[in-house]
C-alpha positions in Angstrom: 0.1 0.1 -0.1 1.3 3.3 -1.0 1.8 6.1 1.5 1.2 9.6 1.2 4.7 10.2 0.7 5.0 8.1 -2.3 2.2 9.6 -4.1 3.1 12.3 -6.5 1.6 15.7 -6.0 -1.1 17.1 -8.0 -0.4 19.0 -10.9 -1.8 22.0 -9.7 0.4 21.8 -6.7 3.4 21.0 -9.0 3.0 24.0 -11.0 2.7 26.4 -8.0 6.1 24.9 -6.6 7.7 25.4 -10.1 5.9 29.0 -10.5 7.7 29.8 -7.3 11.2 28.2 -7.8 11.2 30.5 -11.1 10.5 33.6 -8.8 13.1 32.9 -6.4 16.1 34.4 -8.5 14.0 37.5 -9.3 13.0 37.9 -5.6 16.9 37.4 -4.7 17.7 40.2 -7.3 15.2 42.9 -6.3 15.8 42.2 -2.7 19.3 42.4 -2.8 19.3 45.6 -5.0 16.9 47.2 -2.6 18.9 46.5 0.3 22.3 48.0 -1.3 20.4 50.9 -2.9 18.9 51.7 0.8 22.4 51.5 2.5 23.5 54.4 0.0 21.4 56.8 2.3 20.9 55.1 5.1 24.0 54.6 7.8 24.3 50.8 8.7 24.0 50.4 12.6 25.9 47.2 12.7 27.2 44.9 9.8 27.2 40.9 9.5 30.6 40.9 10.8 29.9 42.8 13.9 26.9 40.5 14.7 29.2 37.4 14.0 31.7 38.7 16.7 29.2 39.5 19.1 27.7 35.8 18.8 31.2 34.3 19.0 31.9 36.0 22.5 28.8 34.9 23.8 29.4 31.4 22.5 32.8 31.2 24.3 30.7 32.8 27.7 32.2 36.3 27.6 28.7 37.9 28.5 30.0 41.0 29.2 31.8 41.7 25.8 30.4 44.8 23.9 31.3 46.0 20.3 32.7 49.4 19.9 31.1 51.3 17.1 29.9 54.8 16.4 29.4 56.0 13.1 31.0 59.2 11.5 30.7 60.8 8.0 33.4 61.1 6.0 33.7 64.8 6.4 33.7 64.6 10.2 36.8 62.4 10.2 40.3 63.3 9.6 41.2 63.2 6.2 44.1 61.2 6.5 42.4 58.1 7.9 40.2 57.2 4.6 43.1 58.2 2.6 45.3 55.9 4.6 43.0 53.2 4.3 43.1 53.6 0.4 46.9 53.5 0.5 47.2 50.7 2.7 44.4 48.2 1.3 43.7 49.5 -2.5 45.5 52.3 -4.3 43.5 51.6 -7.4 40.4 52.2 -5.6 39.6 55.1 -7.7 40.0 53.8 -11.0 38.8 49.9 -10.8 35.0 48.9 -11.0 35.0 46.6 -7.8 38.0 44.3 -8.9 41.5 44.8 -9.0 42.3 42.0 -11.7 46.4 43.3 -11.8 46.5 42.7 -8.2 44.6 39.5 -8.2 47.3 38.1 -10.7 50.1 39.5 -8.5 48.9 37.9 -5.5 48.1 34.6 -6.8 51.7 34.4 -8.5 53.0 35.6 -5.0 51.2 32.9 -3.1 52.0 30.3 -5.6 55.8 31.0 -4.9 55.2 31.1 -0.9 53.3 27.8 -1.4 55.9 26.2 -3.3 58.6 27.1 -1.1 56.7 26.3 2.1 56.3 22.7 0.6 59.9 22.3 -0.2 60.8 23.0 3.7 57.9 21.0 4.8 56.1 23.7 6.7 52.6 25.4 6.1 52.6 28.5 3.6 52.8 32.1 5.4 52.8 35.4 4.3 49.9 34.9 1.8 48.6 37.9 0.1 45.1 38.9 -0.5 43.8 41.1 -3.6 40.4 42.0 -2.2 39.5 45.6 -2.9 37.7 48.1 -0.3 34.8 47.3 -2.3 34.8 43.7 -1.9 35.4 44.2 1.8 32.4 46.5 2.1 30.4 43.7 0.7 31.7 41.0 2.9 31.7 42.9 6.1 28.2 44.2 5.6 26.3 41.3 4.3 28.4 38.2 4.4 30.6 35.7 6.7 34.1 34.4 7.3 33.3 30.8 5.9 35.1 27.9 7.3 34.4 25.2 4.9 35.4 24.9 1.5 31.8 24.9 0.2 30.9 27.8 2.4 33.7 30.0 1.3 32.8 29.5 -2.2 29.2 30.2 -1.8 30.4 33.4 0.1 32.7 34.6 -2.7 30.0 34.2 -5.4 27.8 36.3 -3.1 30.8 38.6 -2.6 30.9 39.1 -6.4 27.4 39.9 -6.6 27.1 42.6 -3.8 30.1 44.0 -4.9 28.7 44.7 -8.4 25.6 46.1 -6.6 28.0 48.3 -4.5 29.8 49.8 -7.4 27.0 50.3 -9.5 24.6 52.0 -7.1 27.0 54.1 -4.8 29.7 56.6 -5.6 33.0 55.9 -4.7 32.9 58.3 -1.7 30.2 56.6 -0.2 32.1 52.9 -0.6 35.1 54.7 1.5 32.8 56.0 4.0 31.3 52.8 4.8 34.4 51.2 4.8 36.0 53.5 7.3 33.0 52.8 9.4 32.7 49.1 9.4 36.4 47.9 9.0 37.9 46.3 12.4 40.8 48.0 14.0 41.0 45.9 17.0 39.3 43.0 18.7 35.4 44.2 18.4 36.5 47.7 17.8 34.8 48.6 14.3 35.0 52.1 12.3 37.5 55.1 12.6 35.8 56.8 15.4 35.8 54.0 18.0 39.0 53.2 17.1 40.2 57.0 17.5 38.8 56.9 20.9 39.9 53.3 22.0 43.6 54.0 21.1 44.2 57.3 21.1 41.5 59.0 23.5 40.4 61.3 20.7 37.6 62.2 18.0 38.4 60.8 15.0 38.1 64.4 13.4 41.7 65.0 15.4 43.7 62.0 14.2 47.0 63.0 13.0 48.4 61.4 9.9 50.7 59.1 11.7 47.7 57.6 13.8 45.8 57.3 10.9 48.5 55.2 9.2 49.0 53.0 12.1 45.4 52.3 12.3 45.3 51.3 8.6 48.5 49.5 9.3 46.7 46.8 11.6 44.2 46.0 9.1 45.9 42.8 7.9 45.5 41.4 11.4 43.6 43.8 13.7 43.3 41.3 16.6 46.9 40.5 16.6 48.3 44.1 16.1 47.8 47.2 18.1 47.7 50.5 17.1 48.3 52.2 20.2 51.6 50.0 21.1 52.9 49.1 17.5 55.3 46.8 17.1 58.2 46.8 14.6 55.9 45.6 11.4 53.1 47.9 12.2 55.7 50.8 12.6 57.3 50.3 9.4 53.9 49.5 7.6 52.8 52.9 8.7 55.7 54.7 7.6 55.2 53.0 4.3 51.7 53.8 4.2 52.2 57.6 5.0 54.4 57.7 2.1 51.9 56.3 0.1 49.3 58.6 1.1 51.6 61.6 -0.1 51.9 59.8 -3.5 48.2 59.7 -3.8 47.7 63.4 -3.1 46.7 63.6 0.6 43.3 65.1 1.3 43.1 66.2 -2.4 42.4 62.4 -3.3 39.2 62.7 -1.5 38.0 65.9 -3.5 38.8 63.9 -6.6 37.0 60.7 -5.9 
């Protein structure tokens, strides 16, 4: 005797199912487009990465853990901070359309060499480079997750590409940089330039010096490992390099030309 699960659904029910399945991609495109468009004008109060860090702390029993985050518009923070972020993370920011293909090729070549050397020594590869643009990092921080498994990382990467394209299409470059300066993690649970300025230098983001801005940008590869207030040799060297790059970019004038 056939069970209810063995009986094929009526044609009308199958048609309804196919009808909704056909609409799902359209719903996704429309929903994500409206989501990104809204954030062109609305300052996000939190991000997916912030929420993940808070839940991580609670999962580890750190019930008193609190995120530090306070929004500051681009014109209310020292110009040296956003320009330092560009110098450190994405010097082709003003001219690419979300993806820096030249930087990706260089990173792949570098990582291939580092991996080959590590295999010869029987050690895990270190000093690998990433090539994510500021636009990609905004997409990832706002909407996505880190991804532990290979499948999870590939799904996240695909969504990152889609959100990056939306952000580059719907936002001006100045808005992308403004959001990044407000959602980047500068220390464990410290998000955005204003919270970082208060935490590490006890001042408002508008009063950051070029050297302090460079130190904040210098910790971005590993903000939970490095400290902008007490920089080690690596952060000091990188901060000096960032300051030189800021000068080559044009300093404050760089922002005016975005």
